[in-house]
N, C-alpha and C positions, 0 to 999 in steps of 0.2 A: 517559360515564364517571361512575360513581357512587362517592362516597366516604363518604356518610352522615355529613356534618359540617354542623352549623348554627353560624353565626357571628352573634352578636348584639352590637349596640352599645347600651349603656345609659347614660342620663343620670342625674343625681343622684336623681330620685324612686325609682329602682329599688333604691337602696341603704339605704333607711330600714328600720325594723322591719317595716312592712307590705309593703314592697317585697320583702324576703327571702322572706316567705311566698308572695307572689304569684309570684315568680320560681321558687320551688321547684315550685309547681303547674304552671307553664308548662313547666318543664324536664322534668318527669316524663313528659309526653306523648311528645315526640320520643325521649327515652331509652328509653321503653317499646317504641319501634319500632326500636331499635338505632342511633339517631342520636346521635352525640356532640355536645354543646352546649358551646361555649366563648363566654365573654362578655368584653367589654372595656368599660371606662368610656370615654365619649366623649372626655374629656380626654386619656386615654392615647393614643388614636388620633392625636390632633393633636400631642401632645408627644413621642411616641416611636413613630412609625409603623413604623420598622424592627423594633423589638421585637415589635410586634403581628404584622407579617408573618412574622417568624421563628417565632412561636408557632403561627400558622396553618399554616405549612409543616411544622412538627414534627407537628402533629396529623394533617395529611394523610399524612405518612410513616408514622405509627403505624397509620393505617387501611389501609396497604398499597397506596396509589395511586401 
């Protein structure tokens, strides 16, 4: 089963000025292939796992899987 969804967990270095540019370039490739990319900061995964899982479930539902 394919749902064309990429989930990334990012640490603090990904959110600085240079990180934003780097992430934009990294995101462009899978999105160019029709893959939706969703990102979560590592802290959020540990602090609010349920919200992260809900967001992933919603993304999967939108993809029609």
